C-alpha positions as CSV (number, residue, x, y, z in Angstrom):
1,X,101.3,101.0,145.8
2,X,100.6,104.6,144.8
3,X,100.6,105.4,141.1
4,X,103.5,107.4,139.7
5,X,101.9,110.2,137.7
6,X,104.8,110.9,135.4
7,X,105.2,107.2,134.5
8,X,101.4,107.0,133.8
9,X,101.5,110.1,131.5
10,X,104.4,108.6,129.6
11,X,102.6,105.3,129.2
12,X,99.5,107.1,128.1
13,X,101.4,108.8,125.3
14,X,102.9,105.5,124.2
15,X,99.4,103.9,124.2
16,X,98.2,106.7,121.9
17,X,100.9,106.0,119.4
18,X,100.2,102.3,119.6
19,X,96.5,103.0,119.0
20,X,97.5,105.0,115.9
21,X,99.4,102.1,114.5
22,X,96.7,99.5,115.3
23,X,94.1,101.7,113.6
24,X,96.2,102.0,110.5
25,X,96.8,98.2,110.5
26,X,93.1,97.5,110.8
27,X,91.5,100.2,108.7
28,X,94.0,101.4,106.0
29,X,93.1,100.2,102.5
30,X,96.6,98.8,101.8
31,X,97.4,97.5,105.3
32,X,97.4,93.8,104.1
33,X,98.9,94.3,100.6
34,X,101.6,96.8,101.2
35,X,104.4,97.6,103.7
36,X,104.0,101.1,105.1
37,X,107.8,101.4,105.4
38,X,108.4,100.5,101.7
39,X,109.7,103.7,100.3
40,X,108.6,102.7,96.8
41,X,104.9,102.6,97.7
42,X,104.4,104.6,100.9
43,X,103.6,108.2,101.6
44,X,105.4,110.3,104.2
45,X,102.5,110.3,106.6
46,X,101.8,106.6,106.3
47,X,105.5,105.9,106.8
48,X,105.6,108.0,109.9
49,X,102.6,106.3,111.4
50,X,104.5,103.0,111.3
51,X,108.0,104.2,111.9
52,X,107.2,106.0,115.2
53,X,105.6,102.9,116.7
54,X,109.0,101.2,116.8
55,X,109.6,103.2,120.0
56,X,106.4,101.9,121.7
57,X,107.4,98.5,123.0
58,X,110.9,99.5,124.1
59,X,109.4,102.6,125.9
60,X,106.8,100.4,127.6
61,X,109.3,97.9,128.8
62,X,111.8,100.6,129.9
63,X,109.0,102.4,131.9
64,X,108.0,99.1,133.6
65,X,111.6,98.9,134.9
66,X,111.6,102.5,135.9
67,X,108.3,102.2,137.7
68,X,109.5,99.2,139.6
69,X,112.6,101.1,140.7
70,X,110.7,104.2,141.9
71,X,108.2,102.0,143.8
72,X,111.0,100.0,145.4
73,X,112.8,103.1,146.5
74,X,109.7,104.6,148.1
75,X,109.3,101.6,150.4
76,X,112.8,100.1,150.6
77,X,111.0,96.9,151.6
78,X,112.8,94.1,149.7
79,X,110.3,91.4,150.5
80,X,107.2,93.5,149.7
81,X,108.8,94.6,146.4
82,X,109.6,91.0,145.4
83,X,106.1,89.9,146.2
84,X,104.6,92.8,144.2
85,X,106.8,92.1,141.1
86,X,106.1,88.4,141.2
87,X,102.3,88.8,141.5
88,X,102.2,91.6,138.9
89,X,104.4,89.5,136.6
90,X,102.2,86.4,136.9
91,X,99.1,88.5,136.4
92,X,100.5,90.1,133.2
93,X,101.4,86.6,131.8
94,X,97.9,85.3,132.6
95,X,96.3,88.3,130.8
96,X,98.6,87.8,127.8
97,X,97.5,84.2,127.2
98,X,93.8,84.8,128.0
99,X,92.3,88.2,127.5
100,X,94.8,89.5,125.0
101,X,94.9,86.3,123.0
102,X,91.2,86.2,122.8
103,X,91.1,89.9,121.8
104,X,93.4,89.3,118.9
105,X,91.8,86.1,117.5
106,X,88.3,85.9,119.0
107,X,88.9,82.2,119.4
108,X,87.4,80.5,122.5
109,X,89.6,77.5,121.8
110,X,92.9,79.5,122.0
111,X,94.5,77.6,119.1
112,X,97.1,80.4,118.8
113,X,99.0,81.7,121.8
114,X,101.2,84.7,121.3
115,X,104.1,85.5,123.6
116,X,104.1,89.3,123.1
117,X,105.3,92.4,125.0
118,X,102.9,92.0,127.9
119,X,104.2,88.5,128.7
120,X,107.8,89.7,128.2
121,X,107.2,92.4,130.8
122,X,105.6,89.9,133.1
123,X,108.4,87.4,133.0
124,X,110.9,90.2,133.2
125,X,109.3,91.4,136.4
126,X,109.6,87.9,137.9
127,X,113.3,87.8,137.0
128,X,113.8,91.3,138.3
129,X,112.3,90.1,141.6
130,X,115.0,87.6,141.9
131,X,117.7,90.2,141.2
132,X,116.4,92.9,143.6
133,X,119.1,92.1,146.2
134,X,121.7,93.4,143.7
135,X,122.6,97.0,143.5
136,X,120.9,99.2,140.9
137,X,124.3,99.7,139.3
138,X,124.8,95.9,138.9
139,X,121.3,95.5,137.5
140,X,122.0,98.3,135.0
141,X,125.3,96.7,134.0
142,X,123.4,93.4,133.4
143,X,120.8,95.2,131.3
144,X,123.4,97.0,129.2
145,X,125.3,93.8,128.7
146,X,122.2,92.0,127.5
147,X,121.3,94.8,125.1
148,X,124.8,95.0,123.8
149,X,125.5,91.3,123.1
150,X,122.2,89.6,122.4
151,X,122.3,90.4,118.7
152,X,125.8,89.0,118.5
153,X,124.5,85.6,119.6
154,X,121.9,85.2,116.8
155,X,124.4,83.5,114.5
156,X,124.5,80.6,117.0
157,X,120.9,79.8,116.3
158,X,121.1,79.7,112.5
159,X,121.1,76.1,111.4
160,X,122.5,74.7,114.6
161,X,121.6,71.1,115.5
162,X,122.6,71.3,119.1
163,X,119.8,70.5,121.5
164,X,121.0,73.2,123.9
165,X,121.0,75.8,121.2
166,X,117.5,74.9,120.2
167,X,116.3,75.1,123.8
168,X,117.9,78.5,124.2
169,X,116.8,79.9,120.8
170,X,113.3,81.1,121.9
171,X,115.0,83.2,124.5
172,X,116.8,85.2,121.8
173,X,114.9,85.0,118.5
174,X,111.2,84.8,117.5
175,X,110.1,81.2,117.3
176,X,107.0,79.2,116.5
177,X,106.1,75.9,118.1
178,X,103.2,73.8,116.8
179,X,102.4,72.0,120.1
180,X,99.6,70.0,118.6
181,X,97.2,70.0,115.7
182,X,95.1,72.6,117.4
183,X,97.6,74.6,119.4
184,X,100.5,76.8,118.2
185,X,102.7,78.8,120.5
186,X,104.5,81.8,118.9
187,X,107.1,83.9,120.6
188,X,107.1,87.3,119.0
189,X,109.0,89.0,121.8
190,X,111.9,86.8,122.9
191,X,112.5,87.3,126.6
192,X,116.2,88.0,126.7
193,X,116.5,91.3,124.8
194,X,113.4,92.7,126.4
195,X,114.7,91.7,129.9
196,X,117.7,93.8,129.1
197,X,115.6,96.9,128.5
198,X,113.5,96.3,131.6
199,X,116.7,96.0,133.8
200,X,118.1,99.1,132.2
201,X,114.9,101.0,133.1
202,X,115.2,99.8,136.7
203,X,118.8,100.9,136.9
């Protein structure tokens, strides 16, 4: 599919902001010992370099949904759009757990797997593919509903012993799973809230 220039420009700006934050995190002298948003110890510039990055992940996920919508409207081919979203989603998930995980840890044994924003976008695309037969208005409504209520459900996961709640918990809140002595799976970007943003972007 042909690239959408305005979407790519917006993504590029978001990537620049993310690069700023990652450089600060890796190179700043107090990156490990101090919180850049702690008003007692930070400076205005340092605070800003961290604060502004809170817009990056939501923007990236929203733009993924918007790009999917614009591409779908160009072709109006439901089957082709579904195939594209599924393939792209699976590819992003694969990259998250291979290239990106290795880039973070430089560990050829992959003892720590992160479910981060790229995987959230990937799974979101796969779910969106299943919803494409719905109208954009319906998909938007679902997205707004998820964004509006997902935080209200967090109290369900606090101290609950229900097996169903424990199964659902990783979909809503960050979770860590030691799968074995040498493998830990960490969900840093729970799927449900990020799916809501992606669906809103599509609508």
